[in-house]
mmCIF file of the C-alpha atoms, coordinates in Angstrom:
data_MODEL
# 
_entry.id   MODEL 
# 
loop_
_atom_site.group_PDB 
_atom_site.id 
_atom_site.type_symbol 
_atom_site.label_atom_id 
_atom_site.label_alt_id 
_atom_site.label_comp_id 
_atom_site.label_asym_id 
_atom_site.label_entity_id 
_atom_site.label_seq_id 
_atom_site.pdbx_PDB_ins_code 
_atom_site.Cartn_x 
_atom_site.Cartn_y 
_atom_site.Cartn_z 
_atom_site.occupancy 
_atom_site.B_iso_or_equiv 
_atom_site.pdbx_formal_charge 
_atom_site.auth_seq_id 
_atom_site.auth_comp_id 
_atom_site.auth_asym_id 
_atom_site.auth_atom_id 
_atom_site.pdbx_PDB_model_num 
ATOM 1   C CA . MET A 1 1   ? -13.857 136.644 7.980  1.00 0.00 ? 1   MET A CA 1 
ATOM 2   C CA . SER A 1 2   ? -12.154 134.983 10.925 1.00 0.00 ? 2   SER A CA 1 
ATOM 3   C CA . ASN A 1 3   ? -9.086  136.340 12.577 1.00 0.00 ? 3   ASN A CA 1 
ATOM 4   C CA . SER A 1 4   ? -7.528  135.645 15.914 1.00 0.00 ? 4   SER A CA 1 
ATOM 5   C CA . SER A 1 5   ? -6.913  138.295 18.511 1.00 0.00 ? 5   SER A CA 1 
ATOM 6   C CA . ASP A 1 6   ? -4.714  138.265 21.603 1.00 0.00 ? 6   ASP A CA 1 
ATOM 7   C CA . ARG A 1 7   ? -7.352  140.240 23.531 1.00 0.00 ? 7   ARG A CA 1 
ATOM 8   C CA . LEU A 1 8   ? -10.993 141.246 23.444 1.00 0.00 ? 8   LEU A CA 1 
ATOM 9   C CA . HIS A 1 9   ? -11.598 144.974 23.858 1.00 0.00 ? 9   HIS A CA 1 
ATOM 10  C CA . PHE A 1 10  ? -14.417 144.572 26.369 1.00 0.00 ? 10  PHE A CA 1 
ATOM 11  C CA . THR A 1 11  ? -13.122 145.961 29.678 1.00 0.00 ? 11  THR A CA 1 
ATOM 12  C CA . GLY A 1 12  ? -10.571 148.733 29.185 1.00 0.00 ? 12  GLY A CA 1 
ATOM 13  C CA . ASN A 1 13  ? -8.204  146.664 31.364 1.00 0.00 ? 13  ASN A CA 1 
ATOM 14  C CA . ASP A 1 14  ? -5.470  145.015 29.314 1.00 0.00 ? 14  ASP A CA 1 
ATOM 15  C CA . ALA A 1 15  ? -5.015  142.079 31.717 1.00 0.00 ? 15  ALA A CA 1 
ATOM 16  C CA . ALA A 1 16  ? -8.762  141.360 31.838 1.00 0.00 ? 16  ALA A CA 1 
ATOM 17  C CA . ASP A 1 17  ? -9.090  141.703 28.045 1.00 0.00 ? 17  ASP A CA 1 
ATOM 18  C CA . ARG A 1 18  ? -6.217  139.247 27.469 1.00 0.00 ? 18  ARG A CA 1 
ATOM 19  C CA . PHE A 1 19  ? -7.565  136.810 30.082 1.00 0.00 ? 19  PHE A CA 1 
ATOM 20  C CA . LEU A 1 20  ? -10.792 136.487 28.058 1.00 0.00 ? 20  LEU A CA 1 
ATOM 21  C CA . VAL A 1 21  ? -8.748  135.088 25.157 1.00 0.00 ? 21  VAL A CA 1 
ATOM 22  C CA . GLU A 1 22  ? -6.248  133.068 27.207 1.00 0.00 ? 22  GLU A CA 1 
ATOM 23  C CA . GLU A 1 23  ? -8.840  131.286 29.363 1.00 0.00 ? 23  GLU A CA 1 
ATOM 24  C CA . PRO A 1 24  ? -11.967 129.979 27.591 1.00 0.00 ? 24  PRO A CA 1 
ATOM 25  C CA . LEU A 1 25  ? -13.814 129.658 30.912 1.00 0.00 ? 25  LEU A CA 1 
ATOM 26  C CA . ALA A 1 26  ? -13.226 133.367 31.536 1.00 0.00 ? 26  ALA A CA 1 
ATOM 27  C CA . LEU A 1 27  ? -14.992 134.213 28.282 1.00 0.00 ? 27  LEU A CA 1 
ATOM 28  C CA . LEU A 1 28  ? -17.974 132.021 29.185 1.00 0.00 ? 28  LEU A CA 1 
ATOM 29  C CA . ILE A 1 29  ? -18.212 133.448 32.701 1.00 0.00 ? 29  ILE A CA 1 
ATOM 30  C CA . GLY A 1 30  ? -17.949 136.991 31.350 1.00 0.00 ? 30  GLY A CA 1 
ATOM 31  C CA . TYR A 1 31  ? -20.784 136.306 28.975 1.00 0.00 ? 31  TYR A CA 1 
ATOM 32  C CA . ALA A 1 32  ? -22.842 134.731 31.766 1.00 0.00 ? 32  ALA A CA 1 
ATOM 33  C CA . LEU A 1 33  ? -22.342 137.911 33.814 1.00 0.00 ? 33  LEU A CA 1 
ATOM 34  C CA . ASP A 1 34  ? -23.272 140.135 30.858 1.00 0.00 ? 34  ASP A CA 1 
ATOM 35  C CA . GLN A 1 35  ? -26.756 141.146 31.894 1.00 0.00 ? 35  GLN A CA 1 
ATOM 36  C CA . GLN A 1 36  ? -27.969 144.223 33.725 1.00 0.00 ? 36  GLN A CA 1 
ATOM 37  C CA . VAL A 1 37  ? -24.405 145.514 34.125 1.00 0.00 ? 37  VAL A CA 1 
ATOM 38  C CA . THR A 1 38  ? -22.022 147.166 31.684 1.00 0.00 ? 38  THR A CA 1 
ATOM 39  C CA . VAL A 1 39  ? -19.966 145.059 29.313 1.00 0.00 ? 39  VAL A CA 1 
ATOM 40  C CA . GLN A 1 40  ? -16.886 146.369 31.139 1.00 0.00 ? 40  GLN A CA 1 
ATOM 41  C CA . LYS A 1 41  ? -18.165 145.163 34.533 1.00 0.00 ? 41  LYS A CA 1 
ATOM 42  C CA . ALA A 1 42  ? -19.322 141.786 33.225 1.00 0.00 ? 42  ALA A CA 1 
ATOM 43  C CA . PHE A 1 43  ? -16.138 140.878 31.395 1.00 0.00 ? 43  PHE A CA 1 
ATOM 44  C CA . SER A 1 44  ? -13.850 142.182 34.171 1.00 0.00 ? 44  SER A CA 1 
ATOM 45  C CA . GLY A 1 45  ? -15.566 139.697 36.500 1.00 0.00 ? 45  GLY A CA 1 
ATOM 46  C CA . PRO A 1 46  ? -13.621 136.553 35.494 1.00 0.00 ? 46  PRO A CA 1 
ATOM 47  C CA . LEU A 1 47  ? -10.204 138.079 36.274 1.00 0.00 ? 47  LEU A CA 1 
ATOM 48  C CA . GLU A 1 48  ? -11.497 139.402 39.584 1.00 0.00 ? 48  GLU A CA 1 
ATOM 49  C CA . LEU A 1 49  ? -13.075 136.039 40.402 1.00 0.00 ? 49  LEU A CA 1 
ATOM 50  C CA . ARG A 1 50  ? -9.734  134.316 39.748 1.00 0.00 ? 50  ARG A CA 1 
ATOM 51  C CA . ALA A 1 51  ? -7.995  136.837 42.009 1.00 0.00 ? 51  ALA A CA 1 
ATOM 52  C CA . ARG A 1 52  ? -10.506 136.197 44.796 1.00 0.00 ? 52  ARG A CA 1 
ATOM 53  C CA . LEU A 1 53  ? -10.445 132.388 44.472 1.00 0.00 ? 53  LEU A CA 1 
ATOM 54  C CA . GLY A 1 54  ? -6.795  131.940 43.516 1.00 0.00 ? 54  GLY A CA 1 
ATOM 55  C CA . HIS A 1 55  ? -7.912  129.936 40.433 1.00 0.00 ? 55  HIS A CA 1 
ATOM 56  C CA . LEU A 1 56  ? -10.516 129.775 37.718 1.00 0.00 ? 56  LEU A CA 1 
ATOM 57  C CA . ASP A 1 57  ? -11.099 126.027 37.675 1.00 0.00 ? 57  ASP A CA 1 
ATOM 58  C CA . ALA A 1 58  ? -14.561 124.947 36.537 1.00 0.00 ? 58  ALA A CA 1 
ATOM 59  C CA . GLY A 1 59  ? -14.586 121.734 38.565 1.00 0.00 ? 59  GLY A CA 1 
ATOM 60  C CA . ARG A 1 60  ? -13.538 123.453 41.773 1.00 0.00 ? 60  ARG A CA 1 
ATOM 61  C CA . ILE A 1 61  ? -16.022 126.302 41.303 1.00 0.00 ? 61  ILE A CA 1 
ATOM 62  C CA . GLY A 1 62  ? -18.799 123.866 40.425 1.00 0.00 ? 62  GLY A CA 1 
ATOM 63  C CA . ALA A 1 63  ? -18.104 121.863 43.593 1.00 0.00 ? 63  ALA A CA 1 
ATOM 64  C CA . MET A 1 64  ? -17.816 124.847 45.967 1.00 0.00 ? 64  MET A CA 1 
ATOM 65  C CA . ASP A 1 65  ? -20.190 125.340 48.849 1.00 0.00 ? 65  ASP A CA 1 
ATOM 66  C CA . PRO A 1 66  ? -22.781 127.658 47.232 1.00 0.00 ? 66  PRO A CA 1 
ATOM 67  C CA . SER A 1 67  ? -22.791 129.954 50.277 1.00 0.00 ? 67  SER A CA 1 
ATOM 68  C CA . GLU A 1 68  ? -19.019 130.395 49.985 1.00 0.00 ? 68  GLU A CA 1 
ATOM 69  C CA . LEU A 1 69  ? -19.225 131.292 46.286 1.00 0.00 ? 69  LEU A CA 1 
ATOM 70  C CA . ASP A 1 70  ? -22.082 133.657 47.117 1.00 0.00 ? 70  ASP A CA 1 
ATOM 71  C CA . ARG A 1 71  ? -19.823 135.368 49.677 1.00 0.00 ? 71  ARG A CA 1 
ATOM 72  C CA . VAL A 1 72  ? -17.009 135.660 47.122 1.00 0.00 ? 72  VAL A CA 1 
ATOM 73  C CA . PHE A 1 73  ? -19.398 137.341 44.676 1.00 0.00 ? 73  PHE A CA 1 
ATOM 74  C CA . ARG A 1 74  ? -20.705 139.714 47.385 1.00 0.00 ? 74  ARG A CA 1 
ATOM 75  C CA . ASP A 1 75  ? -17.290 140.848 48.686 1.00 0.00 ? 75  ASP A CA 1 
ATOM 76  C CA . ARG A 1 76  ? -16.911 144.533 47.890 1.00 0.00 ? 76  ARG A CA 1 
ATOM 77  C CA . PRO A 1 77  ? -16.919 145.578 45.227 1.00 0.00 ? 77  PRO A CA 1 
ATOM 78  C CA . ALA A 1 78  ? -19.521 142.971 44.328 1.00 0.00 ? 78  ALA A CA 1 
ATOM 79  C CA . LEU A 1 79  ? -18.790 141.060 41.126 1.00 0.00 ? 79  LEU A CA 1 
ATOM 80  C CA . HIS A 1 80  ? -22.261 141.862 39.795 1.00 0.00 ? 80  HIS A CA 1 
ATOM 81  C CA . ARG A 1 81  ? -25.307 143.968 40.511 1.00 0.00 ? 81  ARG A CA 1 
ATOM 82  C CA . PHE A 1 82  ? -27.062 140.724 41.526 1.00 0.00 ? 82  PHE A CA 1 
ATOM 83  C CA . PRO A 1 83  ? -24.212 138.791 43.173 1.00 0.00 ? 83  PRO A CA 1 
ATOM 84  C CA . GLY A 1 84  ? -26.240 135.959 44.693 1.00 0.00 ? 84  GLY A CA 1 
ATOM 85  C CA . SER A 1 85  ? -28.109 135.121 41.524 1.00 0.00 ? 85  SER A CA 1 
ATOM 86  C CA . MET A 1 86  ? -24.960 135.357 39.420 1.00 0.00 ? 86  MET A CA 1 
ATOM 87  C CA . ALA A 1 87  ? -22.930 133.204 41.795 1.00 0.00 ? 87  ALA A CA 1 
ATOM 88  C CA . GLY A 1 88  ? -25.520 130.464 41.267 1.00 0.00 ? 88  GLY A CA 1 
ATOM 89  C CA . LYS A 1 89  ? -25.482 130.886 37.477 1.00 0.00 ? 89  LYS A CA 1 
ATOM 90  C CA . VAL A 1 90  ? -21.689 130.807 37.303 1.00 0.00 ? 90  VAL A CA 1 
ATOM 91  C CA . GLN A 1 91  ? -21.578 127.747 39.544 1.00 0.00 ? 91  GLN A CA 1 
ATOM 92  C CA . ALA A 1 92  ? -24.101 125.912 37.340 1.00 0.00 ? 92  ALA A CA 1 
ATOM 93  C CA . LEU A 1 93  ? -22.134 126.882 34.217 1.00 0.00 ? 93  LEU A CA 1 
ATOM 94  C CA . CYS A 1 94  ? -18.879 125.657 35.754 1.00 0.00 ? 94  CYS A CA 1 
ATOM 95  C CA . ALA A 1 95  ? -20.461 122.370 36.804 1.00 0.00 ? 95  ALA A CA 1 
ATOM 96  C CA . VAL A 1 96  ? -21.554 121.702 33.205 1.00 0.00 ? 96  VAL A CA 1 
ATOM 97  C CA . VAL A 1 97  ? -18.092 122.597 31.843 1.00 0.00 ? 97  VAL A CA 1 
ATOM 98  C CA . ALA A 1 98  ? -16.505 120.225 34.350 1.00 0.00 ? 98  ALA A CA 1 
ATOM 99  C CA . GLU A 1 99  ? -18.932 117.352 33.726 1.00 0.00 ? 99  GLU A CA 1 
ATOM 100 C CA . ARG A 1 100 ? -19.512 117.535 29.960 1.00 0.00 ? 100 ARG A CA 1 
ATOM 101 C CA . TYR A 1 101 ? -16.219 118.982 28.748 1.00 0.00 ? 101 TYR A CA 1 
ATOM 102 C CA . GLY A 1 102 ? -13.623 117.458 31.071 1.00 0.00 ? 102 GLY A CA 1 
ATOM 103 C CA . ASN A 1 103 ? -13.080 120.763 32.889 1.00 0.00 ? 103 ASN A CA 1 
ATOM 104 C CA . ASP A 1 104 ? -11.935 122.434 29.633 1.00 0.00 ? 104 ASP A CA 1 
ATOM 105 C CA . ALA A 1 105 ? -14.328 125.137 28.390 1.00 0.00 ? 105 ALA A CA 1 
ATOM 106 C CA . GLY A 1 106 ? -12.419 125.424 25.110 1.00 0.00 ? 106 GLY A CA 1 
ATOM 107 C CA . ARG A 1 107 ? -13.586 121.930 24.162 1.00 0.00 ? 107 ARG A CA 1 
ATOM 108 C CA . ILE A 1 108 ? -17.061 123.391 23.625 1.00 0.00 ? 108 ILE A CA 1 
ATOM 109 C CA . TRP A 1 109 ? -15.819 124.900 20.357 1.00 0.00 ? 109 TRP A CA 1 
ATOM 110 C CA . ARG A 1 110 ? -12.689 122.834 19.667 1.00 0.00 ? 110 ARG A CA 1 
ATOM 111 C CA . ASP A 1 111 ? -14.663 119.564 19.653 1.00 0.00 ? 111 ASP A CA 1 
ATOM 112 C CA . ALA A 1 112 ? -17.712 120.912 17.794 1.00 0.00 ? 112 ALA A CA 1 
ATOM 113 C CA . ALA A 1 113 ? -18.373 119.170 14.476 1.00 0.00 ? 113 ALA A CA 1 
ATOM 114 C CA . ASP A 1 114 ? -19.748 122.259 12.755 1.00 0.00 ? 114 ASP A CA 1 
ATOM 115 C CA . GLY A 1 115 ? -21.519 125.573 13.294 1.00 0.00 ? 115 GLY A CA 1 
ATOM 116 C CA . PRO A 1 116 ? -24.913 124.062 14.156 1.00 0.00 ? 116 PRO A CA 1 
ATOM 117 C CA . ASP A 1 117 ? -23.249 121.675 16.634 1.00 0.00 ? 117 ASP A CA 1 
ATOM 118 C CA . LEU A 1 118 ? -21.424 124.592 18.273 1.00 0.00 ? 118 LEU A CA 1 
ATOM 119 C CA . ARG A 1 119 ? -24.666 126.557 18.482 1.00 0.00 ? 119 ARG A CA 1 
ATOM 120 C CA . ALA A 1 120 ? -26.371 123.557 20.158 1.00 0.00 ? 120 ALA A CA 1 
ATOM 121 C CA . ARG A 1 121 ? -23.488 123.150 22.615 1.00 0.00 ? 121 ARG A CA 1 
ATOM 122 C CA . LEU A 1 122 ? -23.663 126.831 23.597 1.00 0.00 ? 122 LEU A CA 1 
ATOM 123 C CA . LYS A 1 123 ? -27.463 126.747 23.833 1.00 0.00 ? 123 LYS A CA 1 
ATOM 124 C CA . ALA A 1 124 ? -27.204 123.806 26.282 1.00 0.00 ? 124 ALA A CA 1 
ATOM 125 C CA . LEU A 1 125 ? -25.124 125.892 28.724 1.00 0.00 ? 125 LEU A CA 1 
ATOM 126 C CA . PRO A 1 126 ? -26.994 127.214 31.783 1.00 0.00 ? 126 PRO A CA 1 
ATOM 127 C CA . GLY A 1 127 ? -27.965 130.850 31.290 1.00 0.00 ? 127 GLY A CA 1 
ATOM 128 C CA . PHE A 1 128 ? -27.222 130.925 27.552 1.00 0.00 ? 128 PHE A CA 1 
ATOM 129 C CA . GLY A 1 129 ? -30.339 131.936 25.657 1.00 0.00 ? 129 GLY A CA 1 
ATOM 130 C CA . ASP A 1 130 ? -30.512 132.826 21.975 1.00 0.00 ? 130 ASP A CA 1 
ATOM 131 C CA . MET A 1 131 ? -28.954 136.298 22.316 1.00 0.00 ? 131 MET A CA 1 
ATOM 132 C CA . LYS A 1 132 ? -25.969 135.057 24.312 1.00 0.00 ? 132 LYS A CA 1 
ATOM 133 C CA . VAL A 1 133 ? -25.479 132.134 21.941 1.00 0.00 ? 133 VAL A CA 1 
ATOM 134 C CA . GLN A 1 134 ? -25.500 134.450 18.922 1.00 0.00 ? 134 GLN A CA 1 
ATOM 135 C CA . GLY A 1 135 ? -23.039 136.814 20.603 1.00 0.00 ? 135 GLY A CA 1 
ATOM 136 C CA . MET A 1 136 ? -20.693 133.973 21.567 1.00 0.00 ? 136 MET A CA 1 
ATOM 137 C CA . LEU A 1 137 ? -20.790 132.538 18.049 1.00 0.00 ? 137 LEU A CA 1 
ATOM 138 C CA . ALA A 1 138 ? -19.828 135.943 16.654 1.00 0.00 ? 138 ALA A CA 1 
ATOM 139 C CA . ILE A 1 139 ? -16.975 136.395 19.159 1.00 0.00 ? 139 ILE A CA 1 
ATOM 140 C CA . LEU A 1 140 ? -15.634 132.922 18.470 1.00 0.00 ? 140 LEU A CA 1 
ATOM 141 C CA . ALA A 1 141 ? -15.744 133.351 14.684 1.00 0.00 ? 141 ALA A CA 1 
ATOM 142 C CA . ARG A 1 142 ? -14.894 137.019 14.258 1.00 0.00 ? 142 ARG A CA 1 
ATOM 143 C CA . ARG A 1 143 ? -12.473 137.623 17.121 1.00 0.00 ? 143 ARG A CA 1 
ATOM 144 C CA . LEU A 1 144 ? -11.006 134.228 18.026 1.00 0.00 ? 144 LEU A CA 1 
ATOM 145 C CA . GLY A 1 145 ? -10.686 132.551 14.638 1.00 0.00 ? 145 GLY A CA 1 
ATOM 146 C CA . VAL A 1 146 ? -13.006 129.601 15.237 1.00 0.00 ? 146 VAL A CA 1 
ATOM 147 C CA . ASP A 1 147 ? -13.741 128.337 11.729 1.00 0.00 ? 147 ASP A CA 1 
ATOM 148 C CA . LEU A 1 148 ? -16.043 125.335 11.437 1.00 0.00 ? 148 LEU A CA 1 
ATOM 149 C CA . PRO A 1 149 ? -18.043 123.991 8.506  1.00 0.00 ? 149 PRO A CA 1 
ATOM 150 C CA . GLY A 1 150 ? -21.446 125.690 8.467  1.00 0.00 ? 150 GLY A CA 1 
ATOM 151 C CA . MET A 1 151 ? -20.286 128.484 10.781 1.00 0.00 ? 151 MET A CA 1 
ATOM 152 C CA . ALA A 1 152 ? -21.380 131.262 8.417  1.00 0.00 ? 152 ALA A CA 1 
ATOM 153 C CA . GLU A 1 153 ? -24.954 129.945 8.491  1.00 0.00 ? 153 GLU A CA 1 
ATOM 154 C CA . VAL A 1 154 ? -25.260 130.264 12.280 1.00 0.00 ? 154 VAL A CA 1 
ATOM 155 C CA . LEU A 1 155 ? -23.659 133.705 12.695 1.00 0.00 ? 155 LEU A CA 1 
ATOM 156 C CA . PRO A 1 156 ? -25.889 136.669 13.532 1.00 0.00 ? 156 PRO A CA 1 
ATOM 157 C CA . THR A 1 157 ? -26.538 139.300 10.865 1.00 0.00 ? 157 THR A CA 1 
ATOM 158 C CA . TYR A 1 158 ? -26.931 142.118 13.407 1.00 0.00 ? 158 TYR A CA 1 
ATOM 159 C CA . PRO A 1 159 ? -24.270 143.850 15.532 1.00 0.00 ? 159 PRO A CA 1 
ATOM 160 C CA . THR A 1 160 ? -22.968 141.893 18.537 1.00 0.00 ? 160 THR A CA 1 
ATOM 161 C CA . LEU A 1 161 ? -19.919 141.967 20.790 1.00 0.00 ? 161 LEU A CA 1 
ATOM 162 C CA . GLY A 1 162 ? -18.285 139.858 18.093 1.00 0.00 ? 162 GLY A CA 1 
ATOM 163 C CA . ASP A 1 163 ? -17.985 143.031 16.035 1.00 0.00 ? 163 ASP A CA 1 
ATOM 164 C CA . VAL A 1 164 ? -16.045 144.850 18.771 1.00 0.00 ? 164 VAL A CA 1 
ATOM 165 C CA . ASP A 1 165 ? -12.377 145.041 17.803 1.00 0.00 ? 165 ASP A CA 1 
ATOM 166 C CA . SER A 1 166 ? -11.307 148.212 19.638 1.00 0.00 ? 166 SER A CA 1 
ATOM 167 C CA . PRO A 1 167 ? -12.338 150.468 22.542 1.00 0.00 ? 167 PRO A CA 1 
ATOM 168 C CA . GLU A 1 168 ? -13.983 152.778 19.990 1.00 0.00 ? 168 GLU A CA 1 
ATOM 169 C CA . ALA A 1 169 ? -15.969 149.890 18.507 1.00 0.00 ? 169 ALA A CA 1 
ATOM 170 C CA . LEU A 1 170 ? -17.168 148.983 22.018 1.00 0.00 ? 170 LEU A CA 1 
ATOM 171 C CA . ALA A 1 171 ? -18.368 152.561 22.548 1.00 0.00 ? 171 ALA A CA 1 
ATOM 172 C CA . ARG A 1 172 ? -20.240 152.434 19.212 1.00 0.00 ? 172 ARG A CA 1 
ATOM 173 C CA . TYR A 1 173 ? -21.744 149.034 20.068 1.00 0.00 ? 173 TYR A CA 1 
ATOM 174 C CA . GLN A 1 174 ? -22.936 150.241 23.480 1.00 0.00 ? 174 GLN A CA 1 
ATOM 175 C CA . ALA A 1 175 ? -24.395 153.461 22.017 1.00 0.00 ? 175 ALA A CA 1 
ATOM 176 C CA . GLY A 1 176 ? -26.252 151.432 19.395 1.00 0.00 ? 176 GLY A CA 1 
ATOM 177 C CA . LYS A 1 177 ? -27.586 149.053 22.031 1.00 0.00 ? 177 LYS A CA 1 
ATOM 178 C CA . ARG A 1 178 ? -28.813 151.953 24.202 1.00 0.00 ? 178 ARG A CA 1 
ATOM 179 C CA . ALA A 1 179 ? -30.537 153.541 21.185 1.00 0.00 ? 179 ALA A CA 1 
ATOM 180 C CA . TYR A 1 180 ? -32.185 150.232 20.287 1.00 0.00 ? 180 TYR A CA 1 
ATOM 181 C CA . LYS A 1 181 ? -33.488 149.757 23.853 1.00 0.00 ? 181 LYS A CA 1 
ATOM 182 C CA . ALA A 1 182 ? -34.799 153.343 23.910 1.00 0.00 ? 182 ALA A CA 1 
ATOM 183 C CA . GLU A 1 183 ? -36.568 152.670 20.605 1.00 0.00 ? 183 GLU A CA 1 
ATOM 184 C CA . LEU A 1 184 ? -38.192 149.546 22.060 1.00 0.00 ? 184 LEU A CA 1 
ATOM 185 C CA . ARG A 1 185 ? -39.328 151.465 25.159 1.00 0.00 ? 185 ARG A CA 1 
ATOM 186 C CA . ALA A 1 186 ? -40.782 154.254 23.005 1.00 0.00 ? 186 ALA A CA 1 
ATOM 187 C CA . ALA A 1 187 ? -42.617 151.755 20.802 1.00 0.00 ? 187 ALA A CA 1 
ATOM 188 C CA . ALA A 1 188 ? -44.105 150.089 23.904 1.00 0.00 ? 188 ALA A CA 1 
ATOM 189 C CA . GLY A 1 189 ? -45.614 153.406 24.984 1.00 0.00 ? 189 GLY A CA 1 
ATOM 190 C CA . PRO A 1 190 ? -46.148 154.684 28.504 1.00 0.00 ? 190 PRO A CA 1 
ATOM 191 C CA . PRO A 1 191 ? -46.692 152.143 31.282 1.00 0.00 ? 191 PRO A CA 1 
ATOM 192 C CA . ARG A 1 192 ? -50.330 151.368 32.044 1.00 0.00 ? 192 ARG A CA 1 
ATOM 193 C CA . ALA A 1 193 ? -51.747 152.283 35.395 1.00 0.00 ? 193 ALA A CA 1 
# 
């Protein structure tokens, strides 16, 4: 089931897609940014953030003046639809990576004892709820070759970004996600006055 890829097909930009595999912190930041923007925008963010800062160092980002990081996120084009909020989330994430994992985001999965331990480590990251954790587990196992005892038991059984292995697969994933959200809206009925 597990294979290892030299890129994730999330952005349409070869450099950004490779950066997500080369730099574990980039993958985490991309996933943190993956809300209320397209997958392409979210996962292009880490490469752009590195270009703007001149580095992608968790300890340095975690220790930045929050107003300076906010400015970096707001510079046009903004790194996210909600740049201020996301600057804070990324800074909190980076601080945890620096403090708990010796400034090496890859240790989150390299040092995990098993699948449940990895799930707990991801769940403890700021901004990583159940959906993000499930998506990250699938990416790590299905795209990046992370193979731990008990991993199969913690993997999602529904489609996630971990199933995306080509630009076409990303298009199918996004179409399915839009259809699912439309179905949820229809089931909820019209808004009440």
